[in-house]
All heavy atoms as an XYZ file, in Angstrom:
840
protein
N       0.859     -1.168      0.000
C       0.000      0.000      0.000
C       0.901      1.226      0.000
O       1.910      1.284      0.675
C      -0.896     -0.025      1.243
C      -1.621      1.248      1.468
S      -2.692      1.329      2.928
C      -2.635     -0.242      3.639
N       0.495      2.206     -0.725
C       1.255      3.450     -0.773
C       1.145      4.163      0.573
O       0.143      4.051      1.272
C       0.733      4.337     -1.891
N       2.197      4.900      0.915
C       2.202      5.610      2.191
C       1.024      6.567      2.334
O       0.480      6.725      3.413
C       3.524      6.355      2.368
C       4.650      5.407      2.697
O       4.418      4.302      3.157
N       5.872      5.823      2.459
N       0.621      7.217      1.240
C      -0.504      8.150      1.327
C      -1.807      7.416      1.627
O      -2.651      7.925      2.365
C      -0.633      8.972      0.049
O      -0.904      8.128     -1.047
N      -1.975      6.220      1.063
C      -3.160      5.417      1.366
C      -3.165      5.004      2.839
O      -4.195      5.075      3.509
C      -3.220      4.165      0.491
C      -3.556      4.462     -0.945
O      -4.040      5.577     -1.236
O      -3.333      3.580     -1.792
N      -2.015      4.569      3.330
C      -1.917      4.145      4.727
C      -2.195      5.318      5.657
O      -2.923      5.178      6.648
C      -0.538      3.563      5.013
C      -0.428      3.009      6.412
C       0.860      2.256      6.635
O       1.341      1.585      5.713
O       1.366      2.340      7.771
N      -1.667      6.468      5.351
C      -1.905      7.660      6.174
C      -3.386      8.020      6.190
O      -3.925      8.417      7.226
C      -1.066      8.833      5.665
N      -4.043      7.872      5.056
C      -5.473      8.162      4.972
C      -6.277      7.182      5.829
O      -7.207      7.580      6.536
C      -5.943      8.111      3.523
C      -7.396      8.472      3.254
C      -7.685      9.907      3.700
C      -7.707      8.318      1.780
N      -5.915      5.908      5.786
C      -6.599      4.895      6.587
C      -6.403      5.187      8.077
O      -7.347      5.121      8.866
C      -6.109      3.471      6.224
C      -6.643      2.440      7.209
C      -6.524      3.110      4.807
N      -5.187      5.535      8.467
C      -4.912      5.860      9.871
C      -5.742      7.066     10.298
O      -6.363      7.054     11.370
C      -3.398      6.115     10.087
C      -3.142      6.719     11.468
C      -2.610      4.825      9.916
N      -5.792      8.085      9.468
C      -6.571      9.285      9.794
C      -8.061      8.942      9.924
O      -8.747      9.435     10.825
C      -6.366     10.347      8.720
C      -7.031     11.651      9.029
C      -6.697     12.710      8.003
C      -7.385     14.010      8.374
N      -7.042     15.093      7.474
N      -8.559      8.093      9.051
C      -9.956      7.676      9.106
C     -10.244      6.909     10.392
O     -11.259      7.147     11.058
C     -10.298      6.822      7.884
C     -11.741      6.393      7.731
C     -12.637      7.611      7.534
C     -11.880      5.459      6.543
N      -9.346      5.995     10.763
C      -9.531      5.241     12.006
C      -9.518      6.177     13.217
O     -10.341      6.040     14.120
C      -8.434      4.174     12.160
C      -8.559      3.018     11.201
S     -10.104      2.084     11.356
C     -10.033      1.555     13.055
N      -8.605      7.133     13.229
C      -8.542      8.078     14.332
C      -9.815      8.921     14.411
O     -10.319      9.191     15.503
C      -7.308      8.970     14.204
C      -6.020      8.211     14.443
C      -4.786      9.021     14.118
O      -4.821      9.959     13.325
N      -3.660      8.643     14.726
N     -10.341      9.302     13.269
C     -11.595     10.058     13.244
C     -12.744      9.225     13.796
O     -13.592      9.722     14.547
C     -11.911     10.523     11.822
O     -10.948     11.429     11.371
N     -12.783      7.943     13.433
C     -13.810      7.036     13.953
C     -13.680      6.899     15.463
O     -14.669      7.017     16.202
C     -13.713      5.669     13.275
C     -14.586      4.627     13.908
C     -15.966      4.699     13.797
C     -14.036      3.574     14.623
C     -16.788      3.736     14.392
C     -14.844      2.616     15.217
C     -16.215      2.693     15.100
N     -12.468      6.650     15.945
C     -12.263      6.511     17.392
C     -12.676      7.767     18.135
O     -13.301      7.688     19.192
C     -10.802      6.175     17.703
C     -10.390      4.797     17.265
C     -11.161      3.678     17.199
C      -9.100      4.405     16.819
N     -10.432      2.607     16.746
C      -9.152      3.023     16.509
C      -7.885      5.061     16.655
C      -8.064      2.311     16.045
C      -6.794      4.340     16.194
C      -6.883      2.988     15.895
N     -12.327      8.915     17.597
C     -12.716     10.182     18.238
C     -14.226     10.362     18.256
O     -14.799     10.791     19.266
C     -12.050     11.367     17.542
C     -10.605     11.534     17.931
O     -10.196     11.189     19.032
N      -9.806     12.061     17.017
N     -14.890     10.044     17.142
C     -16.349     10.170     17.075
C     -17.016      9.232     18.078
O     -17.964      9.622     18.774
C     -16.842      9.887     15.657
N     -16.522      8.003     18.156
C     -17.097      7.038     19.098
C     -16.834      7.450     20.540
O     -17.713      7.324     21.398
C     -16.551      5.636     18.829
C     -17.110      4.991     17.580
S     -18.916      4.791     17.615
C     -19.116      3.664     18.996
N     -15.647      7.948     20.820
C     -15.312      8.403     22.162
C     -16.239      9.531     22.582
O     -16.782      9.527     23.693
C     -13.845      8.851     22.214
C     -13.441      9.309     23.593
O     -13.684     10.461     23.960
N     -12.819      8.428     24.348
N     -16.468     10.482     21.696
C     -17.360     11.606     22.011
C     -18.789     11.109     22.208
O     -19.493     11.544     23.122
C     -17.311     12.660     20.911
C     -18.048     13.930     21.274
C     -17.441     14.614     22.485
O     -16.250     14.905     22.502
N     -18.246     14.868     23.506
N     -19.215     10.173     21.347
C     -20.558      9.607     21.486
C     -20.699      8.916     22.846
O     -21.707      9.089     23.538
C     -20.840      8.611     20.358
C     -22.183      7.959     20.492
C     -23.364      8.420     20.016
C     -22.474      6.736     21.194
N     -24.382      7.566     20.384
C     -23.862      6.523     21.093
C     -21.710      5.806     21.884
C     -24.488      5.421     21.661
C     -22.337      4.710     22.457
C     -23.714      4.525     22.334
N     -19.699      8.127     23.224
C     -19.749      7.430     24.512
C     -19.855      8.421     25.675
O     -20.657      8.227     26.593
C     -18.511      6.555     24.701
C     -18.506      5.325     23.821
C     -17.236      4.523     23.976
O     -16.132      5.110     23.920
O     -17.348      3.298     24.154
N     -19.042      9.461     25.643
C     -19.073     10.450     26.721
C     -20.424     11.168     26.779
O     -20.999     11.324     27.866
C     -17.947     11.463     26.533
C     -16.570     10.863     26.764
C     -15.488     11.895     26.565
O     -15.543     12.976     27.147
N     -14.507     11.579     25.736
N     -20.916     11.594     25.621
C     -22.203     12.293     25.574
C     -23.345     11.390     26.038
O     -24.230     11.819     26.785
C     -22.495     12.794     24.156
C     -21.542     13.885     23.697
O     -20.810     14.456     24.542
O     -21.517     14.151     22.478
N     -23.325     10.151     25.589
C     -24.388      9.212     25.933
C     -24.359      8.877     27.414
O     -25.412      8.871     28.086
C     -24.271      7.932     25.080
O     -24.372      8.298     23.700
C     -25.347      6.927     25.415
N     -23.190      8.623     27.938
C     -23.087      8.321     29.374
C     -23.575      9.500     30.217
O     -24.328      9.320     31.171
C     -21.653      7.946     29.758
C     -21.517      7.695     31.232
C     -21.984      6.506     31.789
C     -20.974      8.651     32.085
C     -21.908      6.278     33.158
C     -20.889      8.430     33.445
C     -21.350      7.242     33.976
O     -21.287      7.016     35.328
N     -23.174     10.705     29.846
C     -23.593     11.899     30.581
C     -25.113     12.060     30.533
O     -25.747     12.339     31.561
C     -22.900     13.153     30.011
O     -21.490     13.007     30.168
C     -23.359     14.410     30.728
N     -25.686     11.872     29.351
C     -27.142     12.014     29.211
C     -27.888     10.970     30.040
O     -28.852     11.307     30.745
C     -27.537     11.904     27.740
N     -27.460      9.711     29.987
C     -28.095      8.668     30.789
C     -27.940      8.958     32.287
O     -28.891      8.829     33.062
C     -27.504      7.289     30.489
C     -28.088      6.589     29.292
C     -27.270      6.106     28.277
C     -29.457      6.364     29.180
C     -27.794      5.443     27.180
C     -29.995      5.700     28.090
C     -29.152      5.239     27.097
O     -29.677      4.580     26.012
N     -26.742      9.344     32.695
C     -26.485      9.620     34.115
C     -27.367     10.747     34.622
O     -27.949     10.654     35.712
C     -25.019      9.978     34.337
O     -24.208      8.868     34.077
N     -27.451     11.813     33.840
C     -28.293     12.946     34.239
C     -29.756     12.532     34.360
O     -30.446     12.945     35.295
C     -28.140     14.111     33.261
C     -26.801     14.791     33.382
O     -26.126     14.692     34.397
N     -26.404     15.485     32.330
N     -30.216     11.733     33.423
C     -31.617     11.287     33.466
C     -31.878     10.421     34.689
O     -32.872     10.618     35.403
C     -31.966     10.530     32.192
N     -30.997      9.481     34.945
C     -31.174      8.589     36.093
C     -31.098      9.379     37.399
O     -31.917      9.187     38.302
C     -30.124      7.454     36.064
C     -30.111      6.683     37.375
C     -30.395      6.515     34.897
N     -30.137     10.278     37.493
C     -29.981     11.077     38.719
C     -31.163     11.998     38.970
O     -31.413     12.394     40.117
C     -28.692     11.895     38.661
C     -27.463     11.022     38.762
O     -27.512      9.906     39.269
N     -26.353     11.518     38.258
N     -31.890     12.354     37.920
C     -33.054     13.234     38.054
C     -34.374     12.492     37.890
O     -35.403     13.106     37.658
C     -32.950     14.385     37.044
C     -31.797     15.301     37.372
O     -31.737     15.859     38.457
N     -30.856     15.444     36.453
N     -34.326     11.162     38.010
C     -35.520     10.309     37.936
C     -36.334     10.559     36.672
O     -37.564     10.634     36.720
C     -36.398     10.501     39.171
C     -35.704     10.023     40.418
O     -35.055      8.983     40.412
N     -35.821     10.792     41.489
N     -35.643     10.714     35.536
C     -36.331     10.910     34.259
C     -36.261      9.636     33.430
O     -35.356      8.816     33.580
C     -35.686     12.066     33.476
C     -35.915     13.420     34.129
C     -35.424     14.533     33.246
N     -34.249     14.106     32.501
C     -33.227     14.867     32.185
N     -33.219     16.125     32.531
N     -32.202     14.406     31.511
N     -37.215      9.512     32.527
C     -37.265      8.385     31.613
C     -36.080      8.464     30.643
O     -35.771      9.536     30.130
C     -38.596      8.422     30.848
C     -38.816      7.185     30.021
O     -37.910      6.641     29.415
N     -40.059      6.740     29.995
N     -35.464      7.341     30.371
C     -34.293      7.321     29.486
C     -34.624      6.929     28.046
O     -33.726      6.859     27.213
C     -33.219      6.357     30.028
O     -33.779      5.045     30.117
C     -32.706      6.810     31.390
N     -35.891      6.701     27.753
C     -36.254      6.235     26.402
C     -35.883      7.255     25.318
O     -35.390      6.881     24.254
C     -37.737      5.891     26.333
C     -38.133      5.185     25.039
C     -37.331      3.908     24.773
O     -36.994      3.183     25.724
O     -37.027      3.645     23.587
N     -36.123      8.522     25.559
C     -35.761      9.548     24.561
C     -34.252      9.622     24.376
O     -33.761      9.834     23.269
C     -36.315     10.921     24.960
C     -37.799     11.062     24.720
C     -38.199     10.840     23.265
O     -37.532     11.383     22.366
O     -39.181     10.109     23.038
N     -33.524      9.442     25.455
C     -32.062      9.433     25.366
C     -31.605      8.243     24.537
O     -30.724      8.361     23.685
C     -31.426      9.413     26.768
C     -31.760     10.714     27.480
C     -29.923      9.187     26.701
C     -31.519     10.699     28.959
N     -32.226      7.097     24.765
C     -31.887      5.894     23.993
C     -32.125      6.138     22.497
O     -31.305      5.784     21.665
C     -32.719      4.713     24.479
C     -32.428      3.409     23.758
C     -33.187      2.246     24.354
N     -32.865      2.003     25.749
C     -31.786      1.351     26.169
N     -30.918      0.901     25.304
N     -31.570      1.161     27.456
N     -33.241      6.772     22.163
C     -33.550      7.057     20.759
C     -32.522      7.998     20.139
O     -32.013      7.748     19.054
C     -34.948      7.668     20.617
C     -36.076      6.703     20.799
C     -37.404      7.429     20.644
C     -38.570      6.547     20.994
N     -39.848      7.292     20.898
N     -32.222      9.087     20.835
C     -31.271     10.051     20.269
C     -29.857      9.478     20.228
O     -29.099      9.751     19.300
C     -31.308     11.372     21.026
O     -30.895     11.208     22.355
N     -29.502      8.662     21.216
C     -28.183      8.015     21.210
C     -28.057      7.064     20.018
O     -27.023      7.023     19.350
C     -27.953      7.261     22.519
N     -29.129      6.327     19.747
C     -29.105      5.404     18.619
C     -29.022      6.168     17.300
O     -28.270      5.781     16.398
C     -30.335      4.496     18.636
C     -30.280      3.401     17.589
C     -31.376      2.385     17.797
C     -31.223      1.241     16.810
N     -32.156      0.156     17.094
N     -29.761      7.257     17.174
C     -29.698      8.072     15.953
C     -28.293      8.624     15.732
O     -27.780      8.601     14.611
C     -30.714      9.212     16.032
C     -32.148      8.762     15.921
C     -33.151      9.858     16.245
O     -32.738     11.018     16.465
O     -34.356      9.543     16.293
N     -27.676      9.108     16.793
C     -26.311      9.641     16.682
C     -25.328      8.540     16.323
O     -24.409      8.741     15.509
C     -25.901     10.316     17.988
N     -25.526      7.358     16.887
C     -24.643      6.227     16.592
C     -24.800      5.766     15.145
O     -23.808      5.447     14.476
C     -24.938      5.085     17.565
C     -23.960      3.918     17.559
C     -22.542      4.393     17.838
C     -24.383      2.890     18.587
N     -26.020      5.759     14.652
C     -26.258      5.390     13.250
C     -25.516      6.339     12.316
O     -24.934      5.914     11.314
C     -27.773      5.339     12.945
C     -28.396      4.118     13.623
C     -28.033      5.328     11.443
C     -29.909      4.084     13.595
N     -25.510      7.623     12.639
C     -24.774      8.596     11.817
C     -23.283      8.273     11.786
O     -22.640      8.350     10.730
C     -24.993     10.019     12.330
C     -26.369     10.544     12.049
C     -26.544     11.946     12.595
C     -27.969     12.428     12.386
N     -28.191     13.764     12.936
N     -22.727      7.911     12.929
C     -21.308      7.542     12.983
C     -21.070      6.279     12.160
O     -20.131      6.207     11.373
C     -20.845      7.342     14.438
C     -20.887      8.669     15.190
C     -19.436      6.743     14.479
C     -20.673      8.546     16.690
N     -21.938      5.285     12.344
C     -21.797      4.041     11.581
C     -21.895      4.309     10.082
O     -21.129      3.767      9.299
C     -22.872      3.037     12.007
C     -22.558      2.257     13.259
C     -21.741      2.771     14.264
C     -23.101      1.003     13.457
C     -21.470      2.041     15.411
C     -22.835      0.270     14.605
C     -22.017      0.793     15.570
O     -21.751      0.066     16.700
N     -22.857      5.140      9.689
C     -23.026      5.453      8.269
C     -21.790      6.130      7.692
O     -21.437      5.916      6.531
C     -24.252      6.337      8.041
C     -25.557      5.581      8.172
O     -25.540      4.335      8.216
O     -26.611      6.251      8.255
N     -21.150      6.949      8.490
C     -19.974      7.667      8.006
C     -18.732      6.776      7.931
O     -17.938      6.904      7.004
C     -19.678      8.864      8.913
C     -18.487      9.684      8.444
C     -18.251     10.922      9.274
O     -19.080     11.269     10.143
O     -17.223     11.572      9.048
N     -18.569      5.866      8.886
C     -17.293      5.164      9.004
C     -17.308      3.665      8.723
O     -16.266      3.102      8.393
C     -16.727      5.362     10.415
C     -16.317      6.767     10.717
C     -17.101      7.575     11.518
C     -15.150      7.296     10.199
C     -16.730      8.874     11.810
C     -14.758      8.594     10.474
C     -15.555      9.386     11.280
N     -18.439      2.989      8.893
C     -18.449      1.529      8.821
C     -19.072      0.999      7.538
O     -19.865      1.678      6.895
C     -19.204      0.951     10.023
C     -18.682      1.344     11.397
C     -19.503      0.675     12.476
C     -17.214      1.005     11.553
N     -18.717     -0.226      7.218
C     -19.301     -0.922      6.082
C     -20.793     -1.081      6.326
O     -21.229     -1.417      7.428
C     -18.656     -2.323      5.927
O     -17.253     -2.145      5.762
C     -19.233     -3.067      4.749
N     -21.574     -0.834      5.306
C     -23.027     -0.961      5.417
C     -23.401     -2.440      5.494
O     -23.110     -3.209      4.584
C     -23.730     -0.337      4.201
C     -23.325      1.090      3.910
C     -23.941      2.067      4.865
C     -23.730      3.499      4.437
N     -22.626      4.165      5.063
N     -23.999     -2.836      6.629
C     -24.508     -4.191      6.786
C     -25.453     -4.217      7.977
O     -25.423     -3.316      8.822
C     -23.381     -5.204      6.958
C     -22.604     -5.080      8.250
C     -21.531     -6.156      8.332
C     -20.822     -6.125      9.664
N     -19.814     -7.173      9.766
N     -26.279     -5.237      8.028
C     -27.202     -5.382      9.152
C     -26.414     -5.726     10.407
O     -25.508     -6.553     10.383
C     -28.219     -6.487      8.862
C     -29.268     -6.617      9.924
C     -30.317     -7.651      9.580
O     -30.184     -8.347      8.553
O     -31.272     -7.762     10.355
N     -26.749     -5.071     11.500
C     -26.060     -5.303     12.774
C     -27.125     -5.626     13.830
O     -27.779     -4.736     14.343
C     -25.256     -4.074     13.173
C     -24.193     -3.743     12.158
C     -23.416     -2.487     12.525
N     -22.635     -2.021     11.406
C     -21.455     -2.501     11.052
N     -20.914     -3.468     11.740
N     -20.816     -2.023     10.001
N     -27.281     -6.916     14.128
C     -28.308     -7.349     15.079
C     -27.804     -7.338     16.514
O     -28.587     -7.367     17.449
C     -28.787     -8.756     14.722
C     -29.540     -8.805     13.415
C     -30.055    -10.189     13.118
C     -30.807    -10.201     11.804
N     -31.327    -11.520     11.480
N     -26.503     -7.336     16.697
C     -25.927     -7.323     18.034
C     -24.903     -6.196     18.127
O     -24.627     -5.511     17.148
C     -25.229     -8.660     18.351
O     -24.155     -8.843     17.420
C     -26.193     -9.829     18.269
N     -24.357     -6.042     19.307
C     -23.331     -5.024     19.487
C     -23.900     -3.720     19.996
O     -25.030     -3.636     20.461
N     -23.109     -2.701     19.872
C     -23.445     -1.392     20.447
C     -24.749     -0.843     19.898
O     -25.529     -0.258     20.626
C     -22.289     -0.438     20.148
C     -22.547      0.963     20.536
C     -21.900      1.479     21.754
N     -20.864      0.687     22.297
C     -19.820      1.164     22.921
N     -19.664      2.436     23.049
N     -18.928      0.381     23.438
N     -24.991     -0.992     18.616
C     -26.192     -0.427     18.005
C     -27.458     -1.069     18.569
O     -28.496     -0.425     18.656
C     -26.134     -0.581     16.487
C     -27.106      0.244     15.676
C     -26.976      1.726     16.000
C     -26.880      0.026     14.200
N     -27.382     -2.324     18.968
C     -28.539     -3.006     19.536
C     -28.929     -2.401     20.879
O     -30.098     -2.419     21.242
C     -28.257     -4.496     19.693
N     -27.960     -1.813     21.617
C     -28.170     -1.235     22.944
C     -29.037     -0.003     22.896
O     -30.220     -0.087     23.080
N     -28.572      1.107     22.581
C     -27.168      1.493     22.728
C     -26.912      2.049     24.124
O     -27.763      2.696     24.708
C     -27.012      2.594     21.692
C     -28.337      3.258     21.660
C     -29.345      2.163     21.957
N     -25.756      1.768     24.685
C     -25.411      2.340     25.973
C     -23.924      2.639     26.030
O     -23.179      2.274     25.138
C     -25.857      1.436     27.127
C     -25.205      0.067     27.073
O     -24.183     -0.091     26.376
O     -25.698     -0.847     27.745
N     -23.531      3.317     27.074
C     -22.134      3.705     27.237
C     -21.785      3.681     28.713
O     -22.650      3.859     29.571
C     -21.907      5.099     26.661
N     -20.522      3.462     28.998
C     -20.053      3.385     30.380
C     -19.251      4.631     30.751
O     -18.901      5.435     29.889
C     -19.192      2.135     30.560
N     -18.955      4.745     32.031
C     -18.217      5.907     32.522
C     -16.839      6.022     31.872
O     -16.342      7.113     31.656
C     -18.070      5.828     34.042
N     -16.232      4.895     31.568
C     -14.920      4.897     30.933
C     -15.080      4.418     29.503
O     -15.334      3.239     29.255
C     -13.945      4.013     31.713
C     -13.765      4.469     33.120
C     -14.419      3.837     34.162
C     -12.971      5.570     33.412
C     -14.273      4.267     35.464
C     -12.814      6.018     34.718
C     -13.471      5.358     35.750
N     -14.961      5.325     28.535
C     -15.185      4.978     27.130
C     -14.299      3.829     26.643
O     -13.137      3.729     27.044
C     -14.842      6.267     26.381
C     -14.974      7.353     27.385
C     -14.596      6.732     28.694
N     -14.876      2.982     25.819
C     -14.106      1.901     25.201
C     -13.206      2.424     24.101
O     -12.144      1.879     23.855
C     -15.057      0.846     24.623
C     -15.805      0.071     25.670
C     -16.727     -0.961     25.045
O     -16.378     -1.513     23.978
O     -17.793     -1.196     25.609
N     -13.650      3.456     23.412
C     -12.879      4.033     22.320
C     -12.074      5.210     22.847
O     -12.630      6.209     23.276
C     -13.796      4.505     21.185
C     -14.459      3.365     20.472
C     -15.680      2.867     20.903
C     -13.869      2.778     19.362
C     -16.291      1.811     20.250
C     -14.470      1.727     18.691
C     -15.685      1.250     19.153
O     -16.292      0.209     18.503
N     -10.766      5.060     22.818
C      -9.873      6.108     23.304
C      -8.643      6.119     22.408
O      -7.849      5.179     22.416
C      -9.488      5.830     24.754
C      -8.615      6.909     25.357
O      -8.143      7.801     24.622
O      -8.388      6.852     26.576
N      -8.496      7.176     21.632
C      -7.413      7.244     20.654
C      -6.039      7.088     21.310
O      -5.107      6.579     20.693
C      -7.502      8.539     19.825
C      -6.622      8.414     18.586
C      -7.170      9.752     20.652
C      -6.878      9.475     17.553
N      -5.919      7.461     22.568
C      -4.637      7.329     23.262
C      -4.289      5.864     23.542
O      -3.125      5.525     23.682
C      -4.660      8.124     24.564
N      -5.311      5.000     23.591
C      -5.079      3.580     23.872
C      -5.145      2.703     22.626
O      -4.783      1.528     22.683
C      -6.104      3.074     24.880
C      -5.964      3.684     26.248
C      -6.870      3.001     27.264
N      -8.126      2.534     26.716
C      -9.326      2.860     27.172
N      -9.436      3.649     28.196
N     -10.413      2.396     26.624
N      -5.650      3.238     21.537
C      -5.798      2.449     20.316
C      -4.461      2.317     19.593
O      -3.665      3.249     19.581
C      -6.813      3.086     19.374
C      -8.204      3.221     19.953
C      -8.913      1.903     20.175
O      -8.472      0.858     19.661
O      -9.929      1.907     20.882
N      -4.244      1.158     19.019
C      -3.018      0.926     18.271
C      -3.342      0.104     17.028
O      -3.963     -0.952     17.115
C      -2.005      0.174     19.138
C      -0.701     -0.106     18.447
C       0.264     -0.885     19.315
O      -0.009     -1.091     20.519
O       1.297     -1.307     18.773
N      -2.909      0.590     15.886
C      -3.084     -0.147     14.634
C      -1.905     -1.082     14.477
O      -0.747     -0.655     14.484
C      -3.197      0.814     13.435
C      -4.473      1.648     13.554
C      -3.171      0.027     12.120
C      -4.639      2.703     12.478
N      -2.205     -2.379     14.359
C      -1.156     -3.381     14.198
C      -0.847     -3.655     12.732
O       0.303     -3.919     12.380
C      -1.556     -4.686     14.897
C      -1.832     -4.581     16.388
C      -2.319     -5.909     16.927
C      -0.598     -4.102     17.138
N      -1.882     -3.593     11.888
C      -1.681     -3.914     10.472
C      -2.797     -3.276      9.641
O      -3.935     -3.194     10.080
C      -1.681     -5.437     10.267
C      -1.307     -5.825      8.866
O      -0.338     -5.314      8.308
N      -2.066     -6.731      8.279
N      -2.430     -2.851      8.445
C      -3.395     -2.348      7.478
C      -3.178     -3.136      6.195
O      -2.080     -3.149      5.650
C      -3.203     -0.842      7.206
C      -3.375     -0.036      8.495
C      -4.188     -0.370      6.131
C      -3.012      1.430      8.360
N      -4.248     -3.810      5.752
C      -4.143     -4.663      4.565
C      -5.166     -4.224      3.524
O      -6.349     -4.104      3.825
C      -4.403     -6.120      4.964
C      -4.340     -7.095      3.830
C      -4.693     -8.505      4.258
O      -4.802     -8.773      5.476
O      -4.876     -9.351      3.366
N      -4.703     -3.995      2.315
C      -5.588     -3.661      1.205
C      -6.202     -4.965      0.716
O      -5.532     -5.773      0.088
C      -4.800     -2.969      0.100
C      -5.687     -2.459     -1.009
O      -6.831     -2.852     -1.136
N      -5.149     -1.585     -1.827
N      -7.491     -5.182      1.022
C      -8.124     -6.448      0.656
C      -8.797     -6.396     -0.706
O      -9.030     -7.434     -1.312
C      -9.117     -6.937      1.738
C     -10.193     -5.898      2.009
C      -8.371     -7.292      3.006
C     -11.282     -6.369      2.949
N      -9.138     -5.230     -1.166
C      -9.659     -5.048     -2.518
C      -9.604     -3.561     -2.839
O      -9.266     -2.759     -1.986
C     -11.078     -5.601     -2.662
O     -11.983     -4.852     -1.898
N      -9.962     -3.224     -4.028
C      -9.881     -1.842     -4.475
C     -10.654     -0.905     -3.550
O     -11.878     -0.902     -3.533
C     -10.405     -1.730     -5.914
C     -10.130     -0.372     -6.505
O      -9.252      0.347     -6.066
N     -10.890     -0.019     -7.525
N      -9.926     -0.139     -2.741
C     -10.556      0.826     -1.860
C     -11.046      0.278     -0.531
O     -11.605      1.014      0.266
N     -10.865     -1.009     -0.273
C     -11.282     -1.598      0.996
C     -10.044     -2.090      1.744
O      -9.184     -2.757      1.167
C     -12.248     -2.765      0.777
C     -13.593     -2.334      0.276
C     -14.542     -3.497      0.245
C     -15.913     -3.047     -0.235
N     -16.872     -4.140     -0.218
N     -10.010     -1.756      3.020
C      -8.853     -2.108      3.826
C      -9.312     -2.852      5.073
O     -10.351     -2.558      5.641
C      -8.094     -0.851      4.259
C      -7.510     -0.118      3.069
C      -8.252      0.869      2.419
C      -6.261     -0.433      2.595
C      -7.741      1.541      1.319
C      -5.734      0.230      1.479
C      -6.489      1.204      0.863
O      -5.974      1.853     -0.239
N      -8.506     -3.809      5.477
C      -8.722     -4.532      6.733
C      -7.721     -3.971      7.726
O      -6.516     -4.034      7.494
C      -8.511     -6.022      6.542
C      -8.613     -6.876      7.796
C     -10.002     -6.801      8.396
C      -8.230     -8.321      7.490
N      -8.224     -3.402      8.796
C      -7.362     -2.784      9.805
C      -7.414     -3.655     11.059
O      -8.483     -3.893     11.607
C      -7.829     -1.342     10.126
C      -6.933     -0.729     11.193
C      -7.841     -0.506      8.861
N      -6.254     -4.109     11.482
C      -6.144     -4.913     12.699
C      -5.634     -4.005     13.807
O      -4.623     -3.328     13.641
C      -5.158     -6.093     12.498
O      -5.572     -6.840     11.356
C      -5.131     -6.985     13.715
N      -6.379     -3.984     14.916
C      -6.011     -3.139     16.050
C      -5.702     -4.001     17.258
O      -6.075     -5.169     17.311
C      -7.125     -2.147     16.403
O      -8.294     -2.865     16.743
C      -7.406     -1.208     15.243
N      -5.043     -3.396     18.221
C      -4.693     -4.099     19.457
C      -5.849     -4.037     20.416
O      -6.549     -3.096     20.520
C      -3.463     -3.449     20.073
C      -2.954     -4.156     21.295
C      -1.676     -3.510     21.745
C      -1.148     -4.253     22.952
N       0.054     -3.632     23.444
């Protein structure tokens, strides 16, 4: 893979991690505030799912996802996606314009 392609893939992955990290923080804060104020969390769940779908649409391969974060959606106090902890181990060009990224 050309260095410019690899740099683009790395930048895209970092953008995804940042978007997910922000989503996790926002979602956790919204749920926490609702629970602490004895409010219903259903509207938060709807808006969190809508925001997550936008991230998925921007960064992920289009496919049906019956399990995982989108099925929830919820977030914890300590985000799973943190660019400071993420590490790309390998980037493989699997077909024209599609890359398989292996992370730690």
